[in-house]
C-alpha positions in Angstrom: 94.9 106.8 60.4 91.7 108.8 60.4 90.7 111.0 63.3 88.2 109.6 65.8 85.7 111.3 68.0 85.6 111.0 71.8 82.5 108.8 71.4 84.4 106.5 69.1 87.3 106.4 71.6 85.1 105.3 74.5 81.9 103.6 73.2 79.8 102.2 75.9 79.6 98.8 74.2 83.4 98.3 74.6 84.0 95.3 76.9 86.2 97.2 79.2 83.5 99.8 79.7 80.8 97.2 80.6 83.1 95.1 82.8 84.6 98.0 84.8 81.2 99.4 85.5 80.5 96.4 87.7 82.6 97.6 90.7 83.2 100.9 92.4 86.9 101.0 91.7 86.2 100.2 88.1 83.7 103.0 87.8 86.2 105.4 89.4 88.9 104.4 86.9 86.5 104.7 84.0 85.6 108.3 85.1 89.2 109.3 84.7 90.0 107.2 81.6 89.4 109.9 79.0 91.7 112.3 80.8 94.3 109.5 81.2 94.2 108.6 77.6 94.6 112.2 76.6 97.6 112.5 79.0 99.3 109.6 77.4 98.5 110.9 73.9 100.2 114.2 74.7 103.1 112.6 76.6 104.0 110.2 73.8 102.9 112.5 70.9 100.3 110.0 69.5 97.6 110.0 67.0 94.8 107.8 68.3 92.7 105.3 66.4 89.4 103.6 67.5 90.0 101.1 70.3 90.2 97.4 69.8 87.0 95.6 70.8 88.5 93.2 73.4 89.8 93.0 76.9 87.9 93.4 80.1 90.3 95.4 82.2 92.3 97.5 79.6 91.6 100.1 77.0 93.7 99.3 74.0 93.9 101.2 70.7 96.1 101.4 67.6 98.1 104.7 67.4 100.7 106.4 65.3 103.8 107.9 66.8 105.2 111.3 66.0 107.4 109.8 63.3 104.4 108.0 61.7 105.3 104.5 62.9 102.5 102.3 64.2 102.1 101.3 67.8 99.5 100.3 70.3 98.5 102.3 73.4 97.4 100.1 76.4 95.9 101.7 79.5 95.0 99.2 82.3 92.8 99.4 85.3 95.3 99.2 88.3 95.5 95.7 89.7 98.1 93.2 90.9 98.5 91.2 87.7 99.2 94.3 85.6 102.2 95.6 87.6 104.8 93.2 86.1 103.6 93.4 82.5 105.8 96.2 81.3 109.0 95.0 83.1 108.6 91.5 81.9 108.0 92.5 78.3 111.2 94.5 78.6 113.0 91.4 79.9 111.8 89.4 76.9 112.9 92.3 74.6 111.0 91.2 71.6 112.0 87.6 71.9 108.6 85.8 71.6 106.6 88.9 72.7 105.8 92.4 71.6 108.4 95.1 72.4 107.8 98.0 74.7 108.3 101.5 73.2 107.5 103.3 76.4 106.1 102.6 79.9 104.4 104.8 82.4 104.0 102.5 85.5 102.4 105.2 87.6 99.5 105.3 85.2 99.5 101.7 84.1 100.1 102.7 80.6 102.2 101.0 77.9 103.2 102.0 74.4 103.7 98.7 72.5 104.8 97.3 69.2 101.8 96.8 66.9 101.4 93.3 65.4 100.4 93.3 61.7 98.2 91.7 60.5 97.4 91.0 64.1 95.3 87.9 63.6 94.9 85.8 66.7 96.2 82.3 66.6 92.8 81.2 68.1 91.0 82.7 65.1 93.4 81.2 62.5 91.1 78.3 61.8 92.6 77.7 58.4 95.6 76.2 60.3 95.0 72.7 61.7 94.7 72.5 65.4 97.8 70.4 65.9 99.9 72.8 63.8 98.6 75.8 65.9 99.6 74.0 69.0 103.1 73.5 67.7 103.3 77.2 66.6 102.3 78.2 70.1 105.0 75.9 71.6 107.6 77.6 69.5 106.7 81.0 71.1 106.5 79.4 74.6 110.0 78.0 74.3 111.3 81.4 73.2 109.7 83.1 76.2 111.1 80.5 78.6 114.7 81.3 77.4 114.5 84.6 79.4 117.0 84.8 82.3 115.3 83.4 85.4 117.5 85.4 87.8 116.6 88.6 86.0 112.9 87.6 86.2 113.3 87.1 89.9 114.8 90.5 90.4 111.5 91.9 89.0 109.8 90.5 92.0 107.5 88.3 89.9 105.1 86.1 91.9 105.8 82.4 91.8 103.5 79.8 90.4 103.5 78.2 93.9 102.5 81.4 95.6 99.6 81.8 93.2 98.4 78.2 93.4 98.7 78.2 97.2 95.9 80.8 97.1 93.9 78.6 94.8 94.5 75.6 97.1 93.0 77.5 100.0 89.9 78.4 98.0 89.6 74.8 96.7 89.6 73.5 100.3 87.0 76.1 101.2 84.8 75.1 98.2 85.2 71.4 99.0 83.9 72.0 102.5 80.6 73.4 101.3 77.5 71.4 100.6 76.8 71.0 96.9 74.1 69.3 94.9 75.1 65.7 93.9 75.5 66.6 90.2 78.4 68.8 91.1 81.5 66.7 91.7 83.0 68.5 94.7 85.6 65.8 95.2 87.5 67.5 92.3 88.0 70.5 94.5 89.9 68.3 97.0 91.9 66.9 94.1 92.6 70.4 92.9 93.8 71.5 96.3 96.3 68.7 96.4 97.6 69.4 92.9 97.9 73.2 93.6 100.1 72.5 96.6 102.1 69.5 95.3 102.9 70.3 91.6 104.9 73.5 92.2 107.1 71.6 94.7 107.8 68.8 92.2 109.1 70.8 89.3 112.6 69.9 87.9 113.2 73.4 86.6 111.8 76.9 86.7 111.3 79.6 84.0 109.6 82.9 83.5 106.1 81.9 82.3 103.6 84.1 80.4 100.8 83.2 82.8 97.9 83.5 80.4 99.2 81.7 77.3 95.9 81.3 75.4 95.7 81.5 71.6 93.9 84.8 71.8 97.1 86.3 73.2 99.2 85.1 70.2 99.2 87.6 67.3 100.4 87.2 63.7 103.2 89.7 63.1 105.7 90.8 60.5 108.9 90.7 62.7 108.1 87.1 63.8 105.4 84.7 62.7 103.7 85.0 66.1 104.2 87.2 69.1 102.7 87.0 72.6 100.8 89.9 74.2 99.1 90.5 77.5 101.2 88.5 79.9 100.4 87.8 83.6 104.0 86.7 84.3 105.2 84.3 87.0 108.2 82.3 87.7 108.0 78.5 88.2 107.1 75.2 86.6 106.9 75.5 82.8 104.4 72.6 82.7 101.9 75.1 84.3 101.8 77.1 81.1 100.3 75.0 78.2 96.8 74.3 79.3 95.0 77.4 78.0 96.6 76.9 74.6 95.6 73.2 74.5 92.1 74.0 75.5 91.4 77.0 73.3 92.8 76.3 69.8 89.3 74.8 69.4 87.0 72.9 71.9 88.5 69.5 72.6 85.6 68.6 74.8 83.2 69.0 71.9 85.0 66.2 69.9 83.3 62.8 69.6 86.1 61.3 71.8 87.5 64.0 74.0 89.6 61.5 76.0 91.6 60.6 72.9 91.9 64.1 71.7 93.2 65.4 75.0 95.6 62.5 75.4 97.0 63.2 72.0 97.2 67.0 72.4 98.8 66.9 75.9 101.4 64.4 74.6 102.0 66.5 71.4 102.6 69.7 73.4 104.6 68.1 76.2 106.9 66.4 73.7 107.3 69.7 71.7 108.3 71.5 74.8 110.5 68.8 76.3 108.2 68.5 79.3 107.0 65.5 81.1 103.6 64.4 79.8 102.2 63.4 83.2 103.1 66.9 84.6 101.5 68.7 81.7 98.3 66.5 82.1 98.2 67.0 85.9 98.6 70.8 85.5 95.8 70.7 82.9 93.5 69.1 85.5 94.4 71.6 88.1 94.0 74.6 85.9 90.6 73.5 84.7 89.4 72.9 88.2 90.6 76.4 89.0 88.0 77.8 86.6 85.2 76.1 88.6 86.5 77.6 91.9 85.3 81.0 90.8 82.3 79.9 88.6 80.4 78.3 91.5 80.0 81.7 93.2 78.9 83.4 90.0 76.8 80.7 88.4 73.2 81.0 89.7 72.1 77.6 88.2 75.5 75.9 88.6 75.1 74.6 85.0 78.4 76.0 83.9 80.2 74.8 87.0 78.9 71.3 86.6 80.1 71.3 83.0 83.5 72.5 84.0 83.9 69.8 86.6 82.7 67.1 84.2 85.4 68.3 81.8 87.9 68.3 84.6 87.0 64.6 85.3 87.8 63.8 81.7 91.2 65.4 82.1 91.7 63.6 85.4 91.0 60.3 83.6 93.5 61.1 80.9 96.0 62.0 83.6 95.3 58.8 85.6 94.3 60.8 88.7 
């Protein structure tokens, strides 16, 4: 690994640099980031490489350990979702996810197994979409085998606790006055799903929480390994939607209803989950995107598109 300069370690075009500059807490964290990375380098005796160009709240770079073995250093802006990442990766212990070599929870720093070649499942377009969905399901099933009781001892937030917050926001958004092209009735539908679906689950597991194909990496130890969890405990049917949505764009297909009906059935069957629950969670999770976008979207164009897509999903789900 070639030596890198401080400029190469912290380029201003790095997504985490641009995103964190948006808030006061982010700017404070960025000011201390070079010293923090240096602290971790010394503590874990690392040789640093240039950071990966990705991620909006973490600085992540390939490193070499003192014995010459490869690893990844991840330093994260302190926030709620980052707290359980290290303990949950240790719970999985390499089964479906990258291993933890070292963890400094005080400084939100992790030394992780490096995936080689490290290609994202989402970028593996030489593999047909259905096959990528099934590959993702294999990893999901492996993660869900973790001991639920041990997951609970970590104090992981539950799916129901998270979606209760979404339900409150959905009800608030539904009460506002929107232009007619924005289907605010879907906010009311979402609020109901956010409250009802967690109560109706037949089983609970430790879920990854952000199981999109960009968080599945090609590796040598296993064909695919998960990274960057936002772990929760709860209904496994909550998990698949980001994978289904992002292996490519199903809404861009000539008949998105048929594509989504097929993909939700394919994934539900592969996971041994109820098709209707997977479809209902897909509706809810897509509506959740619009809960935030309506406050950030000056023209509302993106929010209108998100809710039109949610309506397609609701049609597929029979809701």
